N, C-alpha and C positions, 0 to 999 in steps of 0.2 A: 585033769582034775582042777576044780575051781579053788582058787585061793580062799582060805578061811575068812579073811577080812571081807572079801567080796560077798561071800555067802552070808556073813553076818549083816552086812550093809543091806543086802536085798531083803533079808528077813525083817530087819528093823523098818525099812521103808514100806514093805508090803503090809506088815502088821498095822501100821498107822492107817492105811486105807481100808483094811478089813474092819477094824474097829469103827472107823468113821462111817463106813457103809452100813454096818449093823445098826449104828445109832440112827441113821437116816431111815432104815426100814422100820425101826421101832417106833419112831415118832416123826411125822412129816409136818407137824404144826408150825414149829419155829422156822424151819428152813422154807417151808411153803409160804409163810408170811413174808419172809425176806424176798422170795422170788416174786410174789405179787407186787411188793413195793418197787422192786427193780423194773418190772414190766411197766408200771405206771410212770416211774421216773424217766425211763429211756424210751417210752412209747413203743414197746415191743408187742407183737401180736400175741393174742391169747390162743395158742395152738393146742394146749392140753392143760388139764387140771394141775395146779402146782403140786399137789400130793403125788400125782402119778409121775411127774418129772423127778421129784425127789426120790421116789422108790426106784425108778429106772437108774438114776445116778448112783444110788446106794448099791444096787445090784451090780452095776458095772464096776464100782470101786471094790466090792468084795471079790468079784471074779478076777479082776486084774491084779488086785493086791495079793490074793492067794497065789496066783500064778507067779507073780514076781517073788514072793517069799519062798516058794517051792522051787524056783529056778526053772519054771516051765515057760518057754518063750520070753525070757526076761527083757530083751530089748523091746519087743512089741508091747509087752505089758507096761514097761516104764514109759514108753511114748504115749500109750493110751492114758495112763494115769496123769502124765504131765498135761495132756489136753483136757482131761476131765477136771483137773484142779483149777484151771483158769476161770471158767464161769463161776465156780464155787467161790473163788477168791474175790472176784468183782462183785458178786451179789452179796456174799456174806461179810465182807470186810471193806465196805465202801466208805472209808474214812474221809474222803473228799466231800461227802455229802453231810457231814456232821458239824453242827454248830458248837457243841460242847468240846473244848480242847482236850479234856481228859479222856472222853470216849474216843475221840479221833486218834489220840496217841495210842490207846490200847489197840484199836482196830488197825492202825498203821503197822504196829508191831506184828499183829497176826498176819496181815497182808505180806509183810516182808519175810516172815517165817515161811509162808507158803511159796514165796519166790525162791527162797533158799532150798526148800524141799524140791521144787521144780528143777533147780540146778542139779541136785543129787540124782533125780530121775533121768535127766538128760545125760549125766555122766554115765549112769548105768546103760542107757540106750546106746551111747557111743562106744562103750567098752567092747 
């Protein structure tokens, strides 16, 4: 039987990704714009429409987040979510590209929060 604290932790971590994924499916405009800017900034190839990539990412986050929350293949789900979070973090919270120190401060905090969430996901994966 799973320890209740572990079950609660999985539920909390998983729900974060389910909600984030639902937001991405609902509206790809903002995140798609960030993705386009990152492509230009880093010279990345244009392999698919940004909105399609955002929808794909959102679907993967919902699937893996729900799986983690329900305790279905939690290690694999946690590893997948940790991997999915990294491009999102680099594209969505690129504080190192910002001239405004206040905006950079806010984005650095978001970036570090995602680093901490990644740590939690890796802890689940290693459990």
